[in-house]
VEXKOL-580435 format. One record per residue (C-alpha): residue number from 1; y negated, z, x negated; residue in three letters. Coordinates in nm, 4 decimals. Each point is the difference from the previous one (the first is absolute). Last residue first. Example, Ala and Ser with C-alpha at 12.3 -4.5 7.8 and 13.67 -1.06 7.14 Angstrom:
2
+-----+----------+----------+----------+------+
| seq |       c2 |       c3 |       c1 | type |
+-----+----------+----------+----------+------+
|   2 |   0.1060 |   0.7140 |  -1.3670 |  ser |
|   1 |   0.3440 |   0.0660 |   0.1370 |  ala |
+-----+----------+----------+----------+------+
***
This chain:
175
+-----+----------+----------+----------+------+
| seq |       c2 |       c3 |       c1 | type |
+-----+----------+----------+----------+------+
| 175 |  -7.4875 |   9.3146 |  -9.3266 |  ser |
| 174 |   0.0044 |  -0.3596 |  -0.1205 |  arg |
| 173 |   0.3359 |  -0.0997 |  -0.1319 |  ala |
| 172 |   0.1205 |  -0.0402 |  -0.3574 |  gly |
| 171 |   0.2999 |   0.2181 |   0.0833 |  asp |
| 170 |  -0.0148 |   0.2650 |  -0.2700 |  arg |
| 169 |  -0.3311 |  -0.1253 |  -0.1373 |  ser |
| 168 |  -0.2104 |   0.2165 |   0.2294 |  asp |
| 167 |  -0.3772 |  -0.0232 |  -0.0299 |  ile |
| 166 |  -0.1596 |   0.1635 |   0.2988 |  phe |
| 165 |  -0.1969 |  -0.2534 |   0.1895 |  glu |
| 164 |  -0.3688 |  -0.0129 |   0.0637 |  asn |
| 163 |  -0.1217 |  -0.2068 |   0.2905 |  asp |
| 162 |  -0.2049 |  -0.2960 |  -0.1144 |  met |
| 161 |  -0.3600 |  -0.0602 |  -0.0894 |  ser |
| 160 |  -0.2233 |  -0.2739 |  -0.1307 |  val |
| 159 |  -0.3750 |   0.0419 |  -0.0077 |  gln |
| 158 |  -0.2201 |  -0.3009 |  -0.0636 |  pro |
| 157 |  -0.2591 |   0.0163 |  -0.2790 |  arg |
| 156 |  -0.3534 |   0.1138 |   0.0737 |  ser |
| 155 |  -0.0067 |   0.2559 |  -0.2798 |  ser |
| 154 |  -0.0302 |   0.3776 |   0.0061 |  gln |
| 153 |   0.2434 |   0.0097 |   0.2869 |  leu |
| 152 |  -0.0358 |   0.1397 |   0.3499 |  ser |
| 151 |  -0.1381 |  -0.3292 |   0.1290 |  ser |
| 150 |   0.2801 |  -0.2116 |  -0.1500 |  gly |
| 149 |   0.0962 |  -0.1027 |   0.3503 |  thr |
| 148 |   0.1955 |  -0.3227 |  -0.0339 |  met |
| 147 |   0.3312 |   0.1488 |   0.1149 |  ala |
| 146 |   0.2855 |  -0.1879 |  -0.1639 |  val |
| 145 |   0.3192 |  -0.0208 |   0.2057 |  ser |
| 144 |  -0.1393 |  -0.3127 |   0.1693 |  pro |
| 143 |   0.0082 |  -0.1893 |  -0.3349 |  asp |
| 142 |  -0.3247 |  -0.1935 |  -0.0572 |  glu |
| 141 |  -0.0521 |   0.1145 |  -0.3607 |  asn |
| 140 |  -0.2981 |  -0.1840 |  -0.1476 |  asp |
| 139 |  -0.1338 |   0.3119 |  -0.1755 |  asp |
| 138 |   0.3243 |   0.0304 |  -0.2021 |  asp |
| 137 |   0.0644 |   0.3709 |  -0.0500 |  val |
| 136 |  -0.0575 |   0.2226 |  -0.3028 |  asp |
| 135 |   0.2079 |   0.3170 |   0.0160 |  ala |
| 134 |  -0.0076 |   0.3792 |   0.0263 |  leu |
| 133 |   0.3127 |   0.1413 |   0.1611 |  ile |
| 132 |   0.0472 |   0.3032 |   0.2201 |  asn |
| 131 |   0.2172 |   0.3027 |   0.0833 |  ser |
| 130 |   0.3284 |  -0.1343 |  -0.1365 |  val |
| 129 |   0.2782 |   0.2414 |   0.0890 |  phe |
| 128 |   0.2233 |   0.2766 |  -0.1338 |  tyr |
| 127 |   0.0657 |   0.3324 |   0.1737 |  glu |
| 126 |   0.2155 |   0.2883 |  -0.1210 |  gly |
| 125 |  -0.2676 |   0.2612 |  -0.0727 |  gly |
| 124 |  -0.1154 |   0.0760 |   0.3490 |  ser |
| 123 |   0.1169 |   0.1756 |   0.3165 |  thr |
| 122 |   0.3410 |   0.1311 |  -0.1146 |  leu |
| 121 |   0.1399 |   0.2092 |   0.2830 |  thr |
| 120 |   0.1028 |   0.3667 |  -0.0050 |  ile |
| 119 |   0.2608 |   0.1963 |   0.1995 |  asn |
| 118 |   0.1300 |   0.2029 |  -0.2964 |  glu |
| 117 |  -0.2114 |   0.2949 |   0.1112 |  ser |
| 116 |  -0.1276 |   0.2270 |  -0.2785 |  asp |
| 115 |  -0.3070 |   0.1066 |   0.2037 |  cys |
| 114 |  -0.2837 |  -0.0933 |  -0.2393 |  tyr |
| 113 |   0.1468 |  -0.2146 |  -0.2808 |  ile |
| 112 |   0.2080 |  -0.1895 |   0.2537 |  cys |
| 111 |   0.3511 |  -0.0700 |  -0.1247 |  ala |
| 110 |   0.1971 |  -0.2542 |  -0.2017 |  ala |
| 109 |   0.3447 |   0.1434 |  -0.0706 |  arg |
| 108 |   0.2472 |  -0.2093 |  -0.1995 |  asn |
| 107 |  -0.2769 |  -0.1713 |  -0.1970 |  val |
| 106 |  -0.1311 |   0.3394 |  -0.1141 |  asp |
| 105 |  -0.3647 |  -0.0766 |  -0.0720 |  met |
| 104 |  -0.1096 |  -0.0012 |  -0.3665 |  asn |
| 103 |  -0.0580 |  -0.3777 |  -0.0063 |  leu |
| 102 |  -0.2019 |   0.0225 |   0.3229 |  trp |
| 101 |  -0.2102 |   0.2858 |  -0.1332 |  glu |
| 100 |  -0.0658 |  -0.1942 |  -0.3228 |  arg |
|  99 |  -0.0948 |  -0.3160 |   0.1885 |  ser |
|  98 |  -0.2486 |   0.2059 |   0.1999 |  thr |
|  97 |   0.0770 |   0.0823 |   0.3584 |  met |
|  96 |  -0.2210 |  -0.0452 |   0.3032 |  lys |
|  95 |   0.0042 |   0.2068 |   0.3174 |  tyr |
|  94 |  -0.0074 |  -0.0211 |   0.3764 |  glu |
|  93 |   0.1146 |   0.3118 |   0.1845 |  ala |
|  92 |   0.1281 |  -0.0332 |   0.3560 |  gly |
|  91 |   0.2084 |   0.3195 |  -0.0106 |  cys |
|  90 |   0.3447 |  -0.1444 |   0.0822 |  ala |
|  89 |  -0.0529 |  -0.3769 |  -0.0429 |  cys |
|  88 |  -0.1421 |   0.0527 |  -0.3472 |  cys |
|  87 |  -0.1934 |  -0.3057 |  -0.1122 |  his |
|  86 |   0.0250 |  -0.1248 |  -0.3567 |  tyr |
|  85 |  -0.2175 |  -0.1937 |  -0.2421 |  gly |
|  84 |   0.0633 |  -0.1504 |  -0.3429 |  ile |
|  83 |  -0.3286 |  -0.1381 |  -0.1272 |  pro |
|  82 |  -0.1180 |  -0.3592 |   0.0430 |  arg |
|  81 |  -0.0356 |  -0.2202 |  -0.3074 |  val |
|  80 |  -0.2554 |  -0.2808 |   0.0075 |  thr |
|  79 |   0.0965 |  -0.2857 |  -0.2316 |  leu |
|  78 |  -0.2200 |  -0.2944 |  -0.0958 |  glu |
|  77 |   0.1681 |  -0.3188 |  -0.1181 |  leu |
|  76 |  -0.2172 |  -0.2557 |  -0.1772 |  lys |
|  75 |   0.0490 |  -0.3700 |   0.0581 |  ala |
|  74 |   0.0484 |  -0.2062 |  -0.3172 |  gly |
|  73 |   0.2291 |  -0.2559 |   0.1634 |  glu |
|  72 |  -0.0185 |   0.0403 |   0.3780 |  ala |
|  71 |  -0.0685 |  -0.3692 |   0.0735 |  ile |
|  70 |   0.3197 |  -0.0805 |  -0.1893 |  thr |
|  69 |   0.0829 |  -0.1121 |  -0.3567 |  gly |
|  68 |   0.1278 |   0.3400 |  -0.1077 |  arg |
|  67 |   0.0365 |   0.2243 |   0.3059 |  thr |
|  66 |   0.3385 |   0.1628 |  -0.0686 |  phe |
|  65 |  -0.0805 |   0.0849 |  -0.3640 |  ile |
|  64 |  -0.3443 |   0.1462 |   0.0722 |  asn |
|  63 |   0.1469 |   0.2008 |   0.2898 |  phe |
|  62 |   0.2676 |   0.1408 |  -0.2298 |  tyr |
|  61 |  -0.2616 |   0.1244 |  -0.2483 |  arg |
|  60 |  -0.2265 |   0.1331 |   0.2770 |  gln |
|  59 |   0.2850 |   0.1988 |   0.1577 |  met |
|  58 |   0.1130 |   0.1344 |  -0.3362 |  phe |
|  57 |  -0.3532 |   0.1232 |  -0.0778 |  asp |
|  56 |  -0.0435 |   0.1368 |   0.3531 |  leu |
|  55 |   0.3112 |   0.2196 |  -0.0258 |  asp |
|  54 |   0.1577 |   0.0664 |   0.3352 |  phe |
|  53 |   0.1254 |   0.3544 |   0.0675 |  met |
|  52 |   0.0849 |  -0.0902 |   0.3592 |  arg |
|  51 |  -0.0174 |   0.3702 |   0.0936 |  leu |
|  50 |  -0.3749 |  -0.0031 |  -0.0646 |  gln |
|  49 |  -0.0492 |  -0.2324 |   0.2921 |  gly |
|  48 |  -0.1252 |  -0.3511 |  -0.0360 |  cys |
|  47 |  -0.3137 |  -0.1900 |   0.0927 |  val |
|  46 |  -0.0490 |  -0.3405 |  -0.1599 |  ile |
|  45 |  -0.3276 |  -0.1829 |  -0.0516 |  asn |
|  44 |   0.0387 |  -0.3594 |  -0.1133 |  ile |
|  43 |  -0.2765 |  -0.1627 |  -0.2038 |  glu |
|  42 |  -0.1199 |  -0.3491 |  -0.0882 |  leu |
|  41 |   0.2084 |  -0.2428 |   0.2038 |  ile |
|  40 |  -0.1385 |  -0.3483 |  -0.0642 |  lys |
|  39 |  -0.0604 |  -0.3101 |   0.2102 |  lys |
|  38 |   0.1393 |   0.1345 |   0.3267 |  val |
|  37 |   0.0801 |  -0.2880 |   0.2337 |  asn |
|  36 |   0.1647 |   0.2301 |   0.2584 |  asn |
|  35 |   0.3621 |  -0.1146 |  -0.0402 |  gln |
|  34 |  -0.0368 |   0.0067 |  -0.3796 |  asn |
|  33 |  -0.1281 |   0.3577 |   0.0100 |  gly |
|  32 |   0.2863 |   0.1140 |   0.2251 |  trp |
|  31 |   0.2571 |  -0.1564 |  -0.2321 |  lys |
|  30 |  -0.1692 |   0.1515 |  -0.3072 |  val |
|  29 |  -0.0141 |   0.3447 |   0.1642 |  val |
|  28 |   0.3614 |  -0.0223 |   0.1147 |  arg |
|  27 |   0.1411 |  -0.1093 |  -0.3355 |  ala |
|  26 |  -0.2042 |   0.2537 |  -0.1977 |  ala |
|  25 |   0.0965 |   0.2907 |   0.2282 |  leu |
|  24 |   0.3702 |  -0.0883 |  -0.0172 |  thr |
|  23 |  -0.0019 |  -0.0155 |  -0.3784 |  gly |
|  22 |  -0.2183 |   0.3119 |  -0.0104 |  ile |
|  21 |   0.2433 |   0.2080 |   0.2029 |  val |
|  20 |   0.3041 |  -0.1278 |  -0.1867 |  asn |
|  19 |  -0.1595 |   0.0732 |  -0.3393 |  met |
|  18 |  -0.1447 |   0.3351 |   0.1080 |  glu |
|  17 |   0.3411 |   0.1367 |   0.1079 |  his |
|  16 |   0.0801 |   0.0177 |   0.3652 |  met |
|  15 |   0.0281 |   0.2390 |   0.2941 |  asp |
|  14 |  -0.1854 |  -0.1192 |   0.3093 |  val |
|  13 |  -0.0536 |   0.2482 |   0.2806 |  glu |
|  12 |  -0.1764 |  -0.1194 |   0.3112 |  ser |
|  11 |  -0.3570 |   0.1191 |   0.0551 |  asn |
|  10 |  -0.1156 |  -0.2507 |   0.2607 |  asn |
|   9 |  -0.2280 |  -0.2986 |   0.0609 |  gln |
|   8 |  -0.2350 |   0.0433 |  -0.2946 |  pro |
|   7 |  -0.3331 |  -0.1873 |   0.0061 |  lys |
|   6 |  -0.0876 |  -0.2828 |  -0.2389 |  leu |
|   5 |  -0.3688 |  -0.0526 |  -0.0637 |  leu |
|   4 |  -0.1170 |  -0.2992 |  -0.2006 |  leu |
|   3 |  -0.3149 |   0.0599 |  -0.1995 |  arg |
|   2 |  -0.1763 |  -0.3210 |  -0.0969 |  leu |
|   1 |  -0.1770 |  -0.0963 |  -0.3166 |  met |
+-----+----------+----------+----------+------+
***
């Protein structure tokens, strides 16, 4: 098996429901896999912020539907949820909020929990990106985009990588 690493390019906001997100994710992962002679996509690791409120069970169900008959059929989705984080521009404090604290916050007046300044910035909790993919790759792949290193892997299979993209189905474009 081969671990394919996809690295995030930015932290752009993407607001979508699980079905739209997973439909776009499935299409892009399958397209990328086909372009890189991937035999089988086994696992996709997704990082999302707590504010996304994605449900892994729904995500997996939709993914199974969208990938029937493709190289990603049967792949397992793994979800890492990042906490809600803020930075206060007035006092410099960095802090995390629980879901309960966020739900109890006055939406008309978000303020620093230390100095009460309203000059705060969300630092985490809204992101959504693929962190990596585990897949079987054709050993005979001669594509120049495929790095034949494999040295950091537990097997001697070729390593395939691409820049990560945030999944945004609003315009179907790569972010």
